[in-house]
DSSP file (Angstrom, degrees, kcal/mol; ACC not computed):
  #  RESIDUE AA STRUCTURE BP1 BP2  ACC     N-H-->O    O-->H-N    N-H-->O    O-->H-N    TCO  KAPPA ALPHA  PHI   PSI    X-CA   Y-CA   Z-CA
    1    1 A M              0   0    0      0, 0.0    66,-0.2     0, 0.0    65,-0.1   0.000 360.0 360.0 360.0 128.0   25.8  -25.8  -11.9
    2    2 A S        +     0   0    0     64,-1.7    65,-0.1    63,-0.1    64,-0.1   0.684 360.0  32.8 -86.2 -16.5   23.7  -27.5  -14.6
    3    3 A I  S    S-     0   0    0     63,-0.2     5,-0.0     2,-0.0    -1,-0.0  -0.948 102.6 -84.5-129.9 156.8   23.2  -24.3  -16.7
    4    4 A P    >>  -     0   0    0      0, 0.0     4,-1.8     0, 0.0     3,-0.7  -0.299  35.4-126.6 -59.2 142.0   25.5  -21.4  -17.3
    5    5 A G  H 3> S+     0   0    0    148,-0.3     4,-2.9     1,-0.2   149,-0.2   0.832 107.9  59.9 -59.0 -34.4   25.3  -18.7  -14.5
    6    6 A T  H 3> S+     0   0    0    147,-0.3     4,-2.0     2,-0.2    -1,-0.2   0.860 105.1  49.3 -65.0 -33.5   24.7  -16.0  -17.1
    7    7 A I  H <> S+     0   0    0     -3,-0.7     4,-2.1     2,-0.2    -2,-0.2   0.938 113.3  45.1 -69.8 -46.6   21.5  -17.8  -18.3
    8    8 A L  H  X S+     0   0    0     -4,-1.8     4,-2.5     1,-0.2    -2,-0.2   0.911 112.1  53.0 -63.0 -41.3   20.2  -18.3  -14.8
    9    9 A A  H  X S+     0   0    0     -4,-2.9     4,-2.7     1,-0.2    -1,-0.2   0.905 108.2  50.8 -60.2 -41.6   21.1  -14.6  -13.9
   10   10 A A  H  X S+     0   0    0     -4,-2.0     4,-2.2     2,-0.2    -1,-0.2   0.906 110.0  49.6 -63.5 -41.5   19.1  -13.4  -17.0
   11   11 A R  H  X S+     0   0    0     -4,-2.1     4,-2.5     2,-0.2    -2,-0.2   0.922 111.9  48.6 -62.1 -43.8   16.1  -15.5  -16.0
   12   12 A I  H  X S+     0   0    0     -4,-2.5     4,-2.2     1,-0.2    -2,-0.2   0.938 111.5  48.7 -62.5 -47.6   16.3  -14.1  -12.5
   13   13 A R  H  X S+     0   0    0     -4,-2.7     4,-1.2     1,-0.2    -1,-0.2   0.886 112.2  49.4 -62.3 -38.8   16.6  -10.5  -13.7
   14   14 A T  H  X S+     0   0    0     -4,-2.2     4,-1.4     1,-0.2     3,-0.4   0.925 110.6  49.4 -65.3 -45.0   13.6  -10.9  -16.1
   15   15 A E  H  X S+     0   0    0     -4,-2.5     4,-2.6     1,-0.2    -2,-0.2   0.856 104.2  60.1 -64.0 -34.9   11.4  -12.4  -13.4
   16   16 A L  H  X S+     0   0    0     -4,-2.2     4,-2.3     1,-0.2    -1,-0.2   0.867 101.3  54.2 -61.5 -35.8   12.3   -9.5  -11.0
   17   17 A V  H  X S+     0   0    0     -4,-1.2     4,-1.6    -3,-0.4    -1,-0.2   0.920 110.2  46.9 -62.8 -43.2   10.8   -7.1  -13.6
   18   18 A D  H  X S+     0   0    0     -4,-1.4     4,-1.7     2,-0.2    -2,-0.2   0.904 111.0  51.1 -64.8 -41.8    7.6   -9.2  -13.5
   19   19 A I  H  X S+     0   0    0     -4,-2.6     4,-2.0     1,-0.2    -1,-0.2   0.886 106.4  55.2 -64.2 -37.9    7.6   -9.3   -9.7
   20   20 A E  H  X S+     0   0    0     -4,-2.3     4,-2.3     1,-0.2    -1,-0.2   0.889 105.2  53.0 -61.9 -38.0    8.0   -5.5   -9.6
   21   21 A Q  H  X S+     0   0    0     -4,-1.6     4,-2.7     1,-0.2    -1,-0.2   0.871 105.9  53.9 -63.8 -36.3    4.9   -5.2  -11.8
   22   22 A V  H  X S+     0   0    0     -4,-1.7     4,-2.5     2,-0.2    -2,-0.2   0.908 107.7  50.5 -63.0 -41.6    3.0   -7.3   -9.3
   23   23 A V  H  X S+     0   0    0     -4,-2.0     4,-2.1     2,-0.2    -2,-0.2   0.942 112.4  46.2 -60.9 -48.2    4.1   -4.9   -6.5
   24   24 A T  H  X S+     0   0    0     -4,-2.3     4,-2.3     1,-0.2    -2,-0.2   0.917 113.3  49.1 -61.4 -44.7    2.9   -1.9   -8.5
   25   25 A R  H  X S+     0   0    0     -4,-2.7     4,-2.6     1,-0.2    -1,-0.2   0.891 108.8  53.3 -63.4 -40.1   -0.4   -3.6   -9.4
   26   26 A T  H  X S+     0   0    0     -4,-2.5     4,-2.1     2,-0.2    -1,-0.2   0.925 110.5  46.5 -61.6 -45.4   -1.0   -4.6   -5.8
   27   27 A Q  H  X S+     0   0    0     -4,-2.1     4,-2.3     1,-0.2    -1,-0.2   0.905 112.2  51.6 -63.6 -41.4   -0.6   -1.0   -4.7
   28   28 A H  H  X S+     0   0    0     -4,-2.3     4,-2.3     1,-0.2    -2,-0.2   0.913 109.6  48.9 -62.0 -44.6   -2.9    0.3   -7.5
   29   29 A L  H  X S+     0   0    0     -4,-2.6     4,-2.3     2,-0.2    -1,-0.2   0.886 110.6  50.1 -66.2 -38.6   -5.6   -2.2   -6.5
   30   30 A L  H  X S+     0   0    0     -4,-2.1     4,-2.1     2,-0.2    -1,-0.2   0.919 110.1  50.9 -65.1 -41.9   -5.5   -1.2   -2.9
   31   31 A A  H  X S+     0   0    0     -4,-2.3     4,-3.0     1,-0.2     5,-0.2   0.912 110.5  49.6 -61.0 -42.2   -5.7    2.5   -3.8
   32   32 A K  H  X S+     0   0    0     -4,-2.3     4,-2.6     2,-0.2     6,-0.3   0.915 108.6  52.6 -61.9 -43.4   -8.7    1.8   -6.0
   33   33 A A  H  <>S+     0   0    0     -4,-2.3     5,-1.8     1,-0.2     4,-0.4   0.905 115.0  41.7 -59.1 -41.4  -10.4   -0.2   -3.2
   34   34 A Q  H  <5S+     0   0    0     -4,-2.1     3,-0.4     3,-0.2    -2,-0.2   0.910 115.3  48.5 -74.7 -42.8   -9.9    2.8   -0.8
   35   35 A Q  H  <5S+     0   0    0     -4,-3.0    -2,-0.2     1,-0.2    -3,-0.2   0.894 121.9  34.4 -64.4 -40.8  -10.8    5.5   -3.3
   36   36 A Q  T  <5S-     0   0    0     -4,-2.6    -1,-0.2    -5,-0.2    -2,-0.2   0.409 101.9-129.3 -96.3   1.8  -14.0    3.8   -4.4
   37   37 A N  T   5 +     0   0    0     -4,-0.4     2,-0.5    -3,-0.4    -3,-0.2   0.924  62.2 140.5  48.3  49.3  -14.8    2.3   -1.0
   38   38 A D    > < -     0   0    0     -5,-1.8     3,-1.4    -6,-0.3     4,-0.2  -0.928  40.6-168.5-129.0 105.2  -15.2   -1.0   -2.8
   39   39 A E  T >  S+     0   0    0     -2,-0.5     3,-1.5     1,-0.3     4,-0.4   0.591  76.7  84.6 -71.2  -9.7  -13.9   -4.1   -1.0
   40   40 A D  T >> S+     0   0    0      1,-0.3     3,-1.0     2,-0.2     4,-0.5   0.814  82.3  62.5 -61.8 -27.5  -14.3   -6.2   -4.1
   41   41 A Y  H <> S+     0   0    0     -3,-1.4     4,-1.7     1,-0.2     3,-0.5   0.722  85.7  75.9 -67.7 -19.9  -10.9   -4.9   -5.2
   42   42 A L  H <> S+     0   0    0     -3,-1.5     4,-2.8     1,-0.2    -1,-0.2   0.787  84.2  63.2 -66.1 -26.1   -9.4   -6.6   -2.2
   43   43 A D  H <> S+     0   0    0     -3,-1.0     4,-2.4    -4,-0.4    -1,-0.2   0.927 105.4  46.4 -60.1 -43.1   -9.7  -10.0   -3.9
   44   44 A G  H  X S+     0   0    0     -4,-0.5     4,-2.3    -3,-0.5    -2,-0.2   0.867 110.1  53.6 -65.9 -37.2   -7.2   -8.7   -6.5
   45   45 A V  H  X S+     0   0    0     -4,-1.7     4,-2.4     2,-0.2    -2,-0.2   0.952 111.0  46.0 -60.2 -49.3   -5.0   -7.3   -3.8
   46   46 A A  H  X S+     0   0    0     -4,-2.8     4,-2.3     1,-0.2    -2,-0.2   0.906 111.6  51.6 -61.8 -42.6   -4.9  -10.7   -2.1
   47   47 A L  H  X S+     0   0    0     -4,-2.4     4,-2.2     1,-0.2    -1,-0.2   0.903 111.8  46.8 -62.3 -41.0   -4.3  -12.5   -5.5
   48   48 A N  H  X S+     0   0    0     -4,-2.3     4,-2.1     2,-0.2    -1,-0.2   0.851 109.0  53.5 -72.2 -34.1   -1.3  -10.2   -6.3
   49   49 A L  H  X S+     0   0    0     -4,-2.4     4,-1.6     2,-0.2    -2,-0.2   0.913 110.6  48.7 -62.3 -41.3    0.2  -10.6   -2.8
   50   50 A H  H  X S+     0   0    0     -4,-2.3     4,-2.5     1,-0.2    -2,-0.2   0.924 110.4  51.4 -59.6 -45.6    0.0  -14.3   -3.4
   51   51 A G  H  X S+     0   0    0     -4,-2.2     4,-2.4     1,-0.2    -2,-0.2   0.830 102.7  60.0 -63.6 -33.9    1.6  -13.8   -6.8
   52   52 A F  H  X S+     0   0    0     -4,-2.1     4,-1.8     2,-0.2    -1,-0.2   0.958 112.1  37.5 -58.9 -51.8    4.5  -11.7   -5.3
   53   53 A Y  H  X S+     0   0    0     -4,-1.6     4,-3.0     1,-0.2     5,-0.2   0.903 113.7  56.2 -69.9 -38.4    5.6  -14.6   -3.1
   54   54 A A  H  X S+     0   0    0     -4,-2.5     4,-2.1     1,-0.2    -1,-0.2   0.891 107.0  50.8 -60.1 -38.7    4.9  -17.2   -5.8
   55   55 A G  H  X S+     0   0    0     -4,-2.4     4,-1.6     2,-0.2    -1,-0.2   0.926 111.8  46.2 -63.9 -44.8    7.2  -15.4   -8.2
   56   56 A A  H  X S+     0   0    0     -4,-1.8     4,-2.2     1,-0.2    -2,-0.2   0.920 111.9  51.8 -62.6 -43.0   10.0  -15.3   -5.6
   57   57 A E  H  X S+     0   0    0     -4,-3.0     4,-2.7     1,-0.2    -1,-0.2   0.867 103.8  57.1 -65.5 -35.6    9.5  -18.9   -4.8
   58   58 A R  H  X S+     0   0    0     -4,-2.1     4,-2.0     1,-0.2    -1,-0.2   0.919 108.7  47.5 -59.1 -42.3    9.7  -19.9   -8.5
   59   59 A L  H  X S+     0   0    0     -4,-1.6     4,-2.5     1,-0.2    -2,-0.2   0.921 111.0  50.7 -63.7 -43.3   13.1  -18.3   -8.6
   60   60 A F  H  X S+     0   0    0     -4,-2.2     4,-2.8     1,-0.2    -2,-0.2   0.888 108.4  52.4 -63.7 -38.8   14.2  -20.0   -5.4
   61   61 A E  H  X S+     0   0    0     -4,-2.7     4,-2.5     2,-0.2    -1,-0.2   0.913 110.1  48.6 -62.4 -41.7   13.1  -23.4   -6.8
   62   62 A E  H  X S+     0   0    0     -4,-2.0     4,-3.1     2,-0.2     5,-0.3   0.915 112.5  47.8 -65.8 -41.7   15.1  -22.8   -9.9
   63   63 A I  H  X>S+     0   0    0     -4,-2.5     4,-2.7     2,-0.2     5,-1.6   0.928 112.8  49.1 -62.7 -44.6   18.2  -21.8   -7.9
   64   64 A A  I  <>S+     0   0    0     -4,-2.8     6,-2.0     3,-0.2     5,-1.3   0.902 117.2  41.5 -62.1 -40.9   17.8  -24.8   -5.6
   65   65 A R  I  <5S+     0   0    0     -4,-2.5    -2,-0.2     4,-0.2    -1,-0.2   0.945 124.1  34.4 -71.5 -48.6   17.4  -27.2   -8.6
   66   66 A E  I  <5S+     0   0    0     -4,-3.1   -64,-1.7    -5,-0.2   -63,-0.2   0.839 133.7  20.3 -81.5 -34.6   20.2  -25.7  -10.9
   67   67 A I  I  <5S+     0   0    0     -4,-2.7    -3,-0.2    -5,-0.3    -2,-0.1   0.871 131.6  34.7-101.3 -52.8   22.8  -24.6   -8.3
   68   68 A D  I   <S-     0   0    0     -5,-1.6    -3,-0.2     2,-0.1    -4,-0.2   0.797  89.6-139.3 -77.0 -28.2   22.1  -26.5   -5.1
   69   69 A G  S   <S+     0   0    0     -5,-1.3     2,-0.3    -6,-0.3    -4,-0.2   0.650  73.3  80.4  77.6  15.2   21.0  -29.7   -6.8
   70   70 A S        -     0   0    0     -6,-2.0    -2,-0.1    -9,-0.1    -1,-0.1  -0.912  53.7-166.9-160.1 126.0   18.2  -30.2   -4.2
   71   71 A I        -     0   0    0     -2,-0.3   -10,-0.1    -6,-0.1     6,-0.1  -0.947  42.7-104.8-107.3 131.8   14.8  -28.8   -3.6
   72   72 A P        -     0   0    0      0, 0.0     9,-0.1     0, 0.0     5,-0.1  -0.220  34.2-174.6 -54.8 144.8   13.4  -29.6   -0.1
   73   73 A S        +     0   0    0      3,-0.0     4,-0.1     7,-0.0     5,-0.1   0.341  42.5 110.0-124.9   4.2   10.7  -32.4   -0.3
   74   74 A R  S >  S-     0   0    0      2,-0.1     3,-1.4     1,-0.1     4,-0.1  -0.216  86.8 -91.4 -78.0 174.5    9.4  -32.5    3.3
   75   75 A A  T 3  S+     0   0    0      1,-0.3     3,-0.3     2,-0.1     2,-0.1   0.839 127.2  45.1 -56.5 -37.9    5.9  -31.4    4.3
   76   76 A D  T 3> S+     0   0    0      1,-0.2     4,-2.4     2,-0.1     3,-0.4  -0.196  73.4 138.2 -98.7  42.6    7.1  -27.9    5.1
   77   77 A W  H <>  +     0   0    0     -3,-1.4     4,-2.7     1,-0.2     5,-0.2   0.793  63.4  60.8 -62.5 -30.5    9.1  -27.5    2.0
   78   78 A H  H  > S+     0   0    0     -3,-0.3     4,-1.6     2,-0.2    -1,-0.2   0.942 111.4  39.5 -62.0 -46.0    8.0  -24.0    1.3
   79   79 A R  H  > S+     0   0    0     -3,-0.4     4,-2.2     2,-0.2    -2,-0.2   0.905 115.0  53.2 -67.9 -42.8    9.5  -22.8    4.6
   80   80 A A  H  X S+     0   0    0     -4,-2.4     4,-2.5     1,-0.2    -2,-0.2   0.872 106.5  53.1 -62.3 -37.2   12.6  -25.0    4.2
   81   81 A L  H  X S+     0   0    0     -4,-2.7     4,-2.2     2,-0.2    -1,-0.2   0.907 107.6  51.0 -64.5 -41.4   13.3  -23.6    0.7
   82   82 A L  H  X S+     0   0    0     -4,-1.6     4,-1.0     2,-0.2    -2,-0.2   0.915 111.7  47.1 -61.9 -43.2   13.2  -20.1    2.1
   83   83 A I  H  < S+     0   0    0     -4,-2.2     3,-0.5     1,-0.2    -2,-0.2   0.904 109.5  54.4 -64.3 -41.3   15.7  -21.1    4.8
   84   84 A Q  H >< S+     0   0    0     -4,-2.5     3,-1.4     1,-0.2    12,-0.2   0.892 105.5  53.0 -59.4 -40.4   17.9  -22.8    2.2
   85   85 A M  H 3< S+     0   0    0     -4,-2.2    11,-2.1     1,-0.3    12,-1.8   0.766 107.2  51.9 -68.7 -24.1   18.0  -19.6    0.2
   86   86 A A  T 3< S+     0   0    0     -4,-1.0     2,-0.4    -3,-0.5    -1,-0.3   0.355  99.8  84.5 -91.1   5.5   19.2  -17.6    3.2
   87   87 A S  S <  S-     0   0    0     -3,-1.4     9,-0.3    -4,-0.2     2,-0.3  -0.881  78.8-124.5-112.4 139.5   22.0  -20.2    3.8
   88   88 A E        -     0   0    0     -2,-0.4     2,-0.7     7,-0.2     7,-0.1  -0.610  17.8-147.5 -74.2 138.0   25.4  -20.3    2.3
   89   89 A I  B >>  -A   93   0A   0      4,-2.0     4,-2.5    -2,-0.3     3,-2.5  -0.924  28.2-119.7-108.3 106.1   26.2  -23.6    0.5
   90   90 A L  T 34 S+     0   0    0     -2,-0.7     0, 0.0     1,-0.3     0, 0.0  -0.119  90.1   1.4 -52.1 135.2   29.9  -24.1    1.0
   91   91 A E  T 34 S+     0   0    0      1,-0.1    -1,-0.3     2,-0.0    -3,-0.0   0.548 130.2  63.5  63.4  10.7   31.8  -24.3   -2.3
   92   92 A R  T <4 S-     0   0    0     -3,-2.5    -2,-0.2     1,-0.4    -1,-0.1   0.644 109.1 -30.3-120.7 -54.5   28.6  -23.8   -4.3
   93   93 A R  B  <  -A   89   0A   0     -4,-2.5    -4,-2.0   -25,-0.0    -1,-0.4  -0.993  52.2-106.6-163.4 158.2   27.2  -20.4   -3.6
   94   94 A P        -     0   0    0      0, 0.0    -7,-0.1     0, 0.0    -5,-0.1  -0.328  65.7 -66.5 -77.5 173.9   26.8  -17.6   -1.0
   95   95 A A        -     0   0    0     -9,-0.2    -9,-0.2     1,-0.1    -7,-0.2  -0.404  42.8-146.5 -57.5 138.2   23.4  -17.0    0.6
   96   96 A V  S    S+     0   0    0    -11,-2.1     2,-0.3    -9,-0.3    53,-0.3   0.892  80.8  18.2 -76.6 -41.4   20.9  -15.9   -2.0
   97   97 A I  S    S-     0   0    0    -12,-1.8    -1,-0.2   -15,-0.1     2,-0.1  -0.904  82.4-118.2-127.5 156.3   19.0  -13.6    0.4
   98   98 A D     >  -     0   0    0     -2,-0.3     4,-2.6    43,-0.2     5,-0.2  -0.375  35.9 -97.7 -89.0 174.7   19.9  -12.2    3.7
   99   99 A R  H  > S+     0   0    0      1,-0.2     4,-2.6     2,-0.2     5,-0.2   0.879 121.8  52.1 -61.1 -41.7   18.1  -12.8    7.0
  100  100 A D  H  > S+     0   0    0      2,-0.2     4,-2.3     1,-0.2    -1,-0.2   0.909 111.0  47.7 -63.5 -41.2   16.0   -9.7    6.9
  101  101 A T  H  > S+     0   0    0      2,-0.2     4,-2.7     1,-0.2     5,-0.2   0.923 111.0  51.7 -64.5 -43.5   14.8  -10.5    3.4
  102  102 A R  H  X S+     0   0    0     -4,-2.6     4,-2.1     1,-0.2    -2,-0.2   0.926 109.9  50.1 -57.2 -44.7   14.0  -14.1    4.5
  103  103 A N  H  X S+     0   0    0     -4,-2.6     4,-1.0     2,-0.2    -2,-0.2   0.910 112.5  44.7 -64.3 -43.0   12.0  -12.7    7.4
  104  104 A C  H >X S+     0   0    0     -4,-2.3     4,-1.2     1,-0.2     3,-0.5   0.913 114.0  50.0 -69.8 -38.8    9.9  -10.3    5.3
  105  105 A L  H 3X S+     0   0    0     -4,-2.7     4,-2.5     1,-0.2    -1,-0.2   0.850 102.0  62.9 -65.0 -32.5    9.3  -13.0    2.6
  106  106 A D  H 3X S+     0   0    0     -4,-2.1     4,-2.2    -5,-0.2    -1,-0.2   0.838  98.5  55.9 -62.2 -31.8    8.2  -15.4    5.3
  107  107 A I  H <X S+     0   0    0     -4,-1.0     4,-2.0    -3,-0.5    -1,-0.2   0.924 110.3  44.1 -64.4 -44.1    5.3  -13.1    6.1
  108  108 A Y  H  X S+     0   0    0     -4,-1.2     4,-2.5     2,-0.2    -2,-0.2   0.828 109.8  56.5 -72.0 -31.5    4.1  -13.3    2.5
  109  109 A R  H  X S+     0   0    0     -4,-2.5     4,-1.6     2,-0.2    -2,-0.2   0.939 109.5  46.3 -60.8 -46.3    4.7  -17.0    2.4
  110  110 A G  H  X S+     0   0    0     -4,-2.2     4,-1.6     1,-0.2    -2,-0.2   0.890 111.9  50.6 -63.5 -39.9    2.4  -17.4    5.4
  111  111 A F  H  X S+     0   0    0     -4,-2.0     4,-2.7     1,-0.2     5,-0.2   0.895 104.8  57.2 -66.3 -38.8   -0.2  -15.1    3.8
  112  112 A R  H  X S+     0   0    0     -4,-2.5     4,-2.0     1,-0.2    -1,-0.2   0.901 104.9  52.5 -58.0 -39.6   -0.1  -17.1    0.6
  113  113 A H  H  X S+     0   0    0     -4,-1.6     4,-0.9     2,-0.2    -1,-0.2   0.909 109.0  49.9 -61.4 -41.9   -1.1  -20.1    2.6
  114  114 A V  H >X S+     0   0    0     -4,-1.6     3,-1.0     1,-0.2     4,-1.0   0.939 109.0  51.4 -61.6 -47.8   -4.0  -18.2    4.0
  115  115 A V  H 3< S+     0   0    0     -4,-2.7     3,-0.4     1,-0.3    -1,-0.2   0.874 110.6  49.3 -58.8 -38.2   -5.2  -17.1    0.6
  116  116 A R  H 3< S+     0   0    0     -4,-2.0    -1,-0.3    -5,-0.2    -2,-0.2   0.681 117.0  40.8 -74.8 -16.6   -5.1  -20.6   -0.7
  117  117 A N  H << S+     0   0    0     -3,-1.0     2,-0.3    -4,-0.9    -1,-0.2   0.384 108.6  50.1-120.6   4.8   -7.0  -22.0    2.3
  118  118 A I  S  < S-     0   0    0     -4,-1.0     2,-0.2    -3,-0.4     5,-0.0  -0.925  85.8 -94.1-135.3 165.6   -9.9  -19.6    3.1
  119  119 A Y    >   -     0   0    0     -2,-0.3     3,-2.0     1,-0.1     4,-0.2  -0.557  35.5-124.5 -74.3 142.9  -12.6  -17.8    1.2
  120  120 A T  G >  S+     0   0    0      1,-0.3     3,-1.8    -2,-0.2    -1,-0.1   0.782 107.3  67.7 -63.7 -26.1  -11.5  -14.3    0.1
  121  121 A F  G 3  S+     0   0    0      1,-0.3    -1,-0.3     3,-0.0    -2,-0.0   0.650  94.7  60.2 -69.5  -9.7  -14.5  -12.7    1.9
  122  122 A N  G <  S+     0   0    0     -3,-2.0    -1,-0.3     2,-0.1    -2,-0.2   0.472  79.1 113.5 -91.3  -3.2  -12.8  -13.7    5.2
  123  123 A L  S <  S-     0   0    0     -3,-1.8     3,-0.1    -4,-0.2   -81,-0.0  -0.431  70.8-122.7 -70.1 143.4   -9.7  -11.7    4.5
  124  124 A E     >  -     0   0    0      1,-0.2     4,-2.1    -2,-0.1     3,-0.4  -0.782  10.6-150.8 -90.7 117.9   -9.1   -8.8    6.8
  125  125 A P  H  > S+     0   0    0      0, 0.0     4,-2.3     0, 0.0     5,-0.2   0.866  96.6  54.9 -55.6 -38.7   -8.8   -5.5    5.0
  126  126 A G  H  > S+     0   0    0      1,-0.2     4,-2.1     2,-0.2     5,-0.1   0.900 108.1  48.3 -62.6 -40.6   -6.5   -4.0    7.7
  127  127 A R  H  > S+     0   0    0     -3,-0.4     4,-2.3     2,-0.2    -1,-0.2   0.894 109.5  52.8 -67.1 -39.7   -4.1   -6.9    7.3
  128  128 A L  H  X S+     0   0    0     -4,-2.1     4,-2.6     1,-0.2     5,-0.2   0.921 108.2  51.1 -61.1 -43.0   -4.1   -6.5    3.5
  129  129 A R  H  X S+     0   0    0     -4,-2.3     4,-2.8     1,-0.2    -2,-0.2   0.920 109.2  50.9 -59.9 -44.0   -3.2   -2.8    3.9
  130  130 A E  H  X S+     0   0    0     -4,-2.1     4,-1.8     1,-0.2    -1,-0.2   0.926 111.9  47.0 -58.7 -45.2   -0.3   -3.7    6.2
  131  131 A L  H  X S+     0   0    0     -4,-2.3     4,-1.0     1,-0.2    -1,-0.2   0.900 113.3  47.9 -65.8 -41.0    1.0   -6.3    3.7
  132  132 A V  H  < S+     0   0    0     -4,-2.6     3,-0.5     1,-0.2    -1,-0.2   0.909 110.4  52.2 -66.6 -40.9    0.7   -3.9    0.8
  133  133 A N  H  < S+     0   0    0     -4,-2.8     4,-0.3     1,-0.2    -1,-0.2   0.846 113.8  43.4 -64.1 -33.2    2.4   -1.1    2.7
  134  134 A A  H  X S+     0   0    0     -4,-1.8     4,-2.1    -5,-0.2    -1,-0.2   0.618  94.1  86.6 -84.5 -13.4    5.3   -3.3    3.6
  135  135 A L  H  X S+     0   0    0     -4,-1.0     4,-3.1    -3,-0.5     5,-0.3   0.883  82.0  53.2 -60.8 -45.7    5.5   -4.8    0.0
  136  136 A P  H  > S+     0   0    0      0, 0.0     4,-2.5     0, 0.0    -1,-0.2   0.907 111.7  47.0 -59.5 -39.6    7.8   -2.1   -1.6
  137  137 A H  H  > S+     0   0    0     -4,-0.3     4,-2.2    -3,-0.2    -2,-0.2   0.925 113.7  47.3 -66.1 -44.0   10.4   -2.5    1.1
  138  138 A C  H  X S+     0   0    0     -4,-2.1     4,-2.5     1,-0.2    -1,-0.2   0.915 113.3  48.7 -64.9 -42.1   10.3   -6.3    0.9
  139  139 A Y  H  X S+     0   0    0     -4,-3.1     4,-3.3     2,-0.2     5,-0.2   0.927 109.2  52.7 -62.4 -43.8   10.5   -6.2   -2.8
  140  140 A A  H  X S+     0   0    0     -4,-2.5     4,-2.5    -5,-0.3    -2,-0.2   0.900 111.0  47.1 -59.5 -40.9   13.5   -3.8   -2.7
  141  141 A S  H  X S+     0   0    0     -4,-2.2     4,-2.5     2,-0.2    -1,-0.2   0.924 113.7  47.8 -65.3 -44.6   15.3   -6.2   -0.3
  142  142 A L  H  X S+     0   0    0     -4,-2.5     4,-2.8     2,-0.2     5,-0.2   0.939 113.5  47.2 -60.8 -48.0   14.6   -9.2   -2.6
  143  143 A A  H  X S+     0   0    0     -4,-3.3     4,-2.7     2,-0.2     5,-0.2   0.917 111.8  50.4 -62.5 -44.2   15.7   -7.3   -5.7
  144  144 A R  H  X S+     0   0    0     -4,-2.5     4,-2.1    -5,-0.2    -1,-0.2   0.943 114.2  44.6 -57.5 -49.1   18.9   -6.1   -4.0
  145  145 A D  H  X S+     0   0    0     -4,-2.5     4,-2.2     1,-0.2    -2,-0.2   0.906 114.9  47.2 -65.0 -42.3   19.8   -9.6   -2.9
  146  146 A L  H  X S+     0   0    0     -4,-2.8     4,-2.6     2,-0.2    -1,-0.2   0.865 110.4  51.8 -71.4 -34.5   18.9  -11.3   -6.2
  147  147 A H  H  X S+     0   0    0     -4,-2.7     4,-2.2    -5,-0.2    -1,-0.2   0.909 110.4  49.7 -64.8 -39.9   20.9   -8.7   -8.2
  148  148 A R  H  X S+     0   0    0     -4,-2.1     4,-1.8    -5,-0.2    -2,-0.2   0.913 111.4  49.0 -62.2 -42.1   23.8   -9.3   -5.9
  149  149 A F  H  X S+     0   0    0     -4,-2.2     4,-2.5   -53,-0.3    -2,-0.2   0.892 108.5  53.2 -65.7 -39.0   23.4  -13.1   -6.5
  150  150 A C  H  X S+     0   0    0     -4,-2.6     4,-2.7     2,-0.2     5,-0.2   0.902 105.8  53.8 -61.3 -40.5   23.2  -12.5  -10.3
  151  151 A D  H  X S+     0   0    0     -4,-2.2     4,-2.1     1,-0.2    -1,-0.2   0.911 108.6  50.0 -59.1 -41.7   26.5  -10.7  -10.1
  152  152 A F  H  X S+     0   0    0     -4,-1.8     4,-2.4     2,-0.2    -2,-0.2   0.937 110.5  49.4 -60.7 -47.6   27.9  -13.7   -8.4
  153  153 A L  H  X S+     0   0    0     -4,-2.5     4,-1.7     1,-0.2  -148,-0.3   0.909 112.1  47.6 -59.9 -43.0   26.6  -16.1  -11.1
  154  154 A E  H  X S+     0   0    0     -4,-2.7     4,-1.2  -149,-0.2    -1,-0.2   0.866 111.2  51.2 -67.9 -35.5   28.0  -13.9  -13.9
  155  155 A Q  H  X S+     0   0    0     -4,-2.1     4,-1.9    -5,-0.2    -2,-0.2   0.891 106.1  54.8 -67.7 -39.6   31.3  -13.7  -12.1
  156  156 A V  H  < S+     0   0    0     -4,-2.4    -1,-0.2     1,-0.2    -2,-0.2   0.886 105.9  53.1 -61.4 -38.7   31.5  -17.5  -11.7
  157  157 A D  H  < S+     0   0    0     -4,-1.7    -1,-0.2     1,-0.2    -2,-0.2   0.844 107.3  51.7 -65.1 -33.1   31.0  -17.9  -15.5
  158  158 A V  H  <        0   0    0     -4,-1.2    -1,-0.2     1,-0.2    -2,-0.2   0.879 360.0 360.0 -71.0 -38.3   33.9  -15.5  -16.2
  159  159 A E     <        0   0    0     -4,-1.9    -1,-0.2     0, 0.0    -2,-0.2   0.478 360.0 360.0 -73.9 360.0   36.3  -17.4  -14.0
């Protein structure tokens, strides 16, 4: 580990607070879009859904760099990084996230790709609603797994 586990754990816990705010903001923007019957708010929904996954991925990149010593570099590195985080690295660390968390995050990873590669007026409102409705559960799984991983990091520092 190139930095103390307690420092990395603190960074992860801080970022989780920010990601939780993104979840709340996303839900708020979708509610506004529906209440005011104004699809212009959906651009903000899409941007925040993108931000949700980007925040998680930033954490995964830091874990891969600081703990694993390797960030995937192949063409599908975003997907490979997610798989790496769901894998135990023998004698280094347990899996950072479980399979269910990986699967739900993979949906947001795919959506982030869509947001980056199409015009927002082409986004499907129904699909955005589905993603927002599933977001609290996916965030809760991510937070649970990352808090467990932080506990591991802090324990390693004590030993």
